[in-house]
MINUDREN-967026 format. One line per field, with one value per residue (C-alpha): x, y, z. Coordinates in nm, 4 decimals, decimal comma. Layout:
east (X|...)
north (Y|...)
up (Z|...)
END
This chain:
east (0,0000|0,1346|0,2255|-0,0475|-0,3127|-0,1914|-0,1996|-0,5525|-0,6635|-0,4932|-0,6758|-1,0123|-0,9608|-0,8385|-1,1426|-1,3914|-1,2355|-1,1210|-1,4754|-1,6162|-1,3748|-1,4437|-1,8191|-1,9362|-1,6772|-1,5068|-1,7008|-1,7808|-1,4174|-1,3031|-1,5632|-1,4956|-1,1167|-1,0192|-0,6865|-0,7056|-0,3529|-0,2587|0,0317|0,1969|0,0969|0,2011|0,2139|-0,0012|-0,0282|-0,2080|-0,5769|-0,8004|-0,9453|-0,6590|-0,5221|-0,2029|-0,0658|-0,0299|0,2022|0,5273|0,7739|1,0650|0,8674|0,7149|1,0613|1,1848|0,9009|0,8443|0,4707|0,2820|0,2414|0,0643|0,1123|-0,1650|-0,2274|-0,4143|-0,5708|-0,3456|-0,5343|-0,2901|-0,3143|-0,1140|-0,3292|-0,2034|-0,3800|-0,3131|-0,4027|-0,4420|-0,2894|-0,3177|-0,4502|-0,8054|-0,8630|-0,8451|-1,2001|-1,5321|-1,8581|-2,0183|-1,8901|-1,5840|-1,3252|-1,2592|-0,9236|-1,0953|-1,3190|-1,0239|-0,8360|-1,1240|-1,1821|-0,8115|-0,7860|-1,0937|-0,9475|-0,6139|-0,7737|-0,9849|-0,6694|-0,4851|-0,7817|-0,7727|-0,3999|-0,3110|-0,0150|-0,0968|0,1045|0,0374|0,1376|0,0795|0,0677|0,0059|0,1578|0,4526|0,5034|0,5118|0,5758|0,5714|0,5090|0,5934|0,3338|0,3713|0,1571|0,0951|-0,0850|0,2267|0,2439|-0,1259|-0,0911|0,2078|-0,0081|-0,2891|-0,0452|0,0790|-0,2759|-0,3620|-0,0419|0,1227|0,2083|0,2685|0,5342|0,3139|-0,0518|-0,1357|-0,2694|-0,1395|-0,3058|-0,0782|0,2244|0,0565|-0,0692|0,2626|0,4464|0,2086|0,2617|0,6395|0,6942|0,4613|0,5823|0,3270|-0,0425|-0,2176|-0,5542|-0,5154|-0,7646|-0,7280|-0,8784|-0,9074|-1,1462|-1,0249|-0,9745|-0,7015|-0,6379|-0,4437|-0,5886|-0,5080|-0,7141|-0,4150|-0,2221|-0,5369|-0,5874|-0,2255|-0,2315|-0,5605|-0,4212|-0,1466|-0,3365|-0,6965|-0,7803|-1,0803|-1,1436|-1,3067|-1,4084|-1,4637|-1,6377|-1,8163|-2,1799|-2,0837|-1,8619|-2,1680|-2,3611|-2,3245|-2,5608|-2,7275|-2,5410|-2,4354|-2,0700|-1,8411|-1,4640|-1,3431|-0,9849|-0,8211|-0,6586|-0,3986|-0,2954|-0,4062|-0,5799|-0,8669|-1,1799|-1,4972|-1,8300|-2,1879|-2,3761|-2,7066|-2,6992|-2,8898|-2,6919|-2,3665|-2,4933|-2,6166|-2,2836|-2,0964|-2,3197|-2,2776|-1,8976|-1,9053|-2,1403|-1,9307|-1,6099|-1,7789|-1,9154|-1,5726|-1,3827|-1,6634|-1,7805|-1,4667|-1,1784|-1,3397|-1,5778|-1,3235|-1,0569|-1,3040|-1,2275|-1,4853|-1,5637|-1,7815|-1,8486|-1,8759|-2,0084|-1,8625|-2,2124|-2,3127|-2,2344|-1,9289|-2,0001|-2,3091|-2,1175|-1,8298|-2,0642|-2,2430|-1,9100|-1,8009|-2,1300|-2,1225|-1,7844|-1,8489)
north (0,0000|0,3443|0,5798|0,8362|0,5638|0,4022|0,7318|0,7975|0,4521|0,4974|0,8278|0,6713|0,3863|0,6291|0,8578|0,5694|0,3550|0,6384|0,7759|0,4365|0,3963|0,7506|0,7697|0,4125|0,1922|0,4254|0,3304|-0,0236|-0,1087|0,0319|-0,1699|-0,4917|-0,4834|-0,2773|-0,3731|-0,7046|-0,7117|-0,6059|-0,3758|-0,3212|0,0116|0,0335|-0,1522|-0,1079|-0,2746|-0,6091|-0,5975|-0,8828|-1,0556|-0,9658|-1,2431|-1,3745|-1,4454|-1,0674|-1,0295|-0,8504|-1,0490|-0,8063|-0,5091|-0,7307|-0,8332|-0,4725|-0,3363|-0,6538|-0,6531|-0,7782|-0,5611|-0,6517|-0,5426|-0,3372|-0,3866|-0,1705|-0,2723|-0,1864|0,0384|0,0171|-0,2913|-0,4394|-0,5308|-0,7594|-0,8174|-1,1559|-1,0894|-1,3706|-1,2643|-1,6006|-1,6362|-1,7288|-1,3749|-1,2411|-1,3535|-1,1736|-1,1892|-0,8793|-0,5209|-0,6175|-0,8916|-1,0658|-0,8907|-0,5472|-0,6290|-0,7670|-0,4412|-0,2250|-0,4354|-0,4303|-0,0541|0,0110|-0,1976|-0,0183|0,3270|0,2014|0,0748|0,4035|0,6018|0,3793|0,4539|0,0929|-0,0305|-0,2023|-0,4529|-0,6774|-1,0284|-1,0934|-1,4664|-1,7221|-2,0654|-1,8725|-1,5442|-1,2947|-0,9833|-0,8727|-0,5110|-0,4792|-0,3064|0,0699|0,3798|0,6860|0,7978|0,7580|0,3937|0,3423|0,4874|0,2610|-0,0373|0,0721|0,1116|-0,2419|-0,3790|-0,2304|-0,2938|-0,5982|-0,8760|-1,2156|-1,4555|-1,7624|-1,8338|-2,1172|-2,0907|-2,2311|-2,0838|-2,2903|-2,0893|-1,7573|-1,8701|-2,0244|-1,7098|-1,4952|-1,7195|-1,6994|-1,3433|-1,1458|-1,1987|-0,9891|-1,0825|-0,9106|-0,8960|-1,0593|-1,0455|-1,3409|-1,2194|-1,4872|-1,6837|-1,9958|-2,1943|-2,4126|-2,7827|-2,8144|-2,8747|-2,5599|-2,6302|-2,7123|-2,4003|-2,1912|-2,3339|-2,2661|-1,9121|-1,8318|-1,9432|-1,6829|-1,4134|-1,3051|-1,4298|-1,3080|-1,4857|-1,3037|-1,5054|-1,3170|-1,5112|-1,4540|-1,5666|-1,7589|-1,9801|-2,1064|-2,2318|-2,2585|-2,1010|-2,3188|-2,1970|-2,5216|-2,6142|-2,4011|-2,3990|-2,3581|-2,2525|-2,2946|-1,9561|-2,1156|-2,4226|-2,3084|-2,6444|-2,6328|-2,8434|-2,8389|-2,9081|-2,9243|-2,6716|-2,7572|-3,0793|-3,0311|-3,3173|-3,1344|-2,8084|-2,9875|-3,1678|-2,8376|-2,6708|-2,9694|-2,9380|-2,5679|-2,6216|-2,9126|-2,7086|-2,4114|-2,6338|-2,7859|-2,4646|-2,2887|-2,5663|-2,7702|-2,5272|-2,2123|-2,3594|-2,5981|-2,3284|-2,0788|-1,8233|-1,5514|-1,5400|-1,3784|-1,4438|-1,1564|-1,1876|-0,9626|-0,8400|-0,7583|-0,4691|-0,5654|-0,2761|-0,4555|-0,7798|-0,6021|-0,4025|-0,7234|-0,8813|-0,5783|-0,5633|-0,9354|-0,8947|-0,5601)
up (0,0000|-0,0946|0,1905|0,1140|0,0865|0,4089|0,6021|0,4770|0,5895|0,9276|0,9724|0,8836|1,1303|1,3969|1,3662|1,3757|1,6481|1,8743|1,8626|1,9602|2,2503|2,3781|2,3338|2,3800|2,5438|2,7943|3,1084|2,9968|2,9250|3,2595|3,4523|3,2611|3,2637|3,5667|3,7195|3,8973|4,0356|4,3876|4,4678|4,8061|4,9616|5,3302|5,6618|5,9726|6,3087|6,3124|6,4148|6,5209|6,2153|5,9771|5,7578|5,9193|5,5706|5,5285|5,8277|5,7426|5,9484|5,9008|6,0384|6,3077|6,4275|6,4225|6,6403|6,8402|6,7636|6,4566|6,1481|5,8255|5,4646|5,3047|4,9346|4,6870|4,3594|4,0677|3,8292|3,5417|3,3233|3,0433|2,7430|2,4676|2,1359|1,9769|1,6146|1,3613|1,0270|0,8498|0,4951|0,5949|0,7291|0,3715|0,3016|0,2948|0,1030|0,2604|0,2730|0,4778|0,4850|0,8130|0,8326|0,8128|1,1096|1,3078|1,2419|1,3628|1,6749|1,7600|1,7045|1,9209|2,2033|2,1661|2,2029|2,4970|2,6684|2,6211|2,7542|3,0621|3,1005|3,0180|2,8198|2,4924|2,2892|1,9895|1,8856|1,5143|1,4441|1,1691|1,2322|1,3763|1,5596|1,2751|1,4846|1,8500|1,9460|2,3192|2,5420|2,5681|2,6161|2,4031|2,0886|1,8732|1,9805|1,8995|1,5505|1,4890|1,5906|1,3566|1,0661|1,1277|1,1571|0,8169|0,6268|0,7841|0,5394|0,7071|0,5843|0,6389|0,5601|0,8002|1,1562|1,4849|1,7920|2,0167|1,9019|1,9845|2,3261|2,4277|2,3206|2,5298|2,8332|2,8049|2,6792|2,9071|3,2627|3,4497|3,4404|3,1493|2,9765|2,6351|2,3469|2,1102|1,7799|1,5118|1,2916|1,4772|1,1583|1,3042|1,2536|1,5802|1,9258|2,1253|2,4400|2,6609|2,5574|2,6126|2,9622|3,0636|2,9211|3,0984|3,4331|3,4053|3,2149|3,1559|2,8044|2,6037|2,2723|1,9809|1,6770|1,3503|1,0751|0,7457|0,7017|0,3863|0,6056|0,7920|0,4890|0,1127|-0,1429|-0,4040|-0,7150|-0,8832|-0,9243|-0,7099|-0,6754|-0,3166|-0,2479|0,0927|0,1603|0,3859|0,1834|-0,1661|-0,2074|-0,4605|-0,4651|-0,6785|-0,5077|-0,6304|-0,4174|-0,5861|-0,3802|-0,0556|0,1007|0,0213|0,1693|0,4820|0,5201|0,4936|0,7534|0,9843|0,9478|1,0419|1,3363|1,4672|1,4446|1,6095|1,8842|1,9407|1,9929|2,1802|2,4109|2,4568|2,4333|2,5757|2,8323|2,9817|2,9842|3,1364|2,8681|2,7979|2,4280|2,1624|1,7927|1,5461|1,1892|0,9228|0,8305|1,1887|1,4231|1,6273|1,8675|1,9985|2,0585|2,2343|2,4589|2,5525|2,6488|2,8534|3,0437|3,1083|3,2766|3,4435)
END
């Protein structure tokens, strides 16, 4: 993309998503993702009913009477966006491709994080870690993230959610809130990696999908191309049995990742169609957690 075209696109995304985060999501985001960590504040003398696990033994020994540590909730958070940039995101049969919706969702979350005085970082992944932008604050940082969301070209087309989740677990030492944004078209079982990552961090999964992925139209012979493997196959969509089989495949895969992976891992999740308003889905998620 040429520089002038890219800057124009960045500006369009900035105006739309910053407006959403300021006018719609500000309070909801803060309530849903307020700091959950605890930071040491001060010590005071032990009182009846205090938790003995909070006793500061060094101060206690110095003054020869028990003192406990007082903790305060940490308001500042670290937010990490795990953004799927695999080939299957370059698909869309409505006004937007899946990648466009992912970009807008990620940008909205980034502006919401900055407004909440949180650090924000991004992990771009396919079946490898394509790029890591370490968490930082500031508008300049946000605009850099948006430019990358719009213009980033991955080296690989396939998807491996395990790689992204394991990288998050290892690379981000302090507990963070992580948004996993993907279409979840992955042939690997990522439940174990998701469970481990969610024990250390607070994971929220966001599935973006196109309505045409849920069922096929009856238009006769159709050539389908796998965007990740480039494999081609012809199918007869005029056959009701074929259309039913395809829908059953999508529903089964959806059921697997939603019920098995997310429910067992206790990961909050939402699904967003490319032809629907993602604002509504995000607000619903925020309020559910608030």
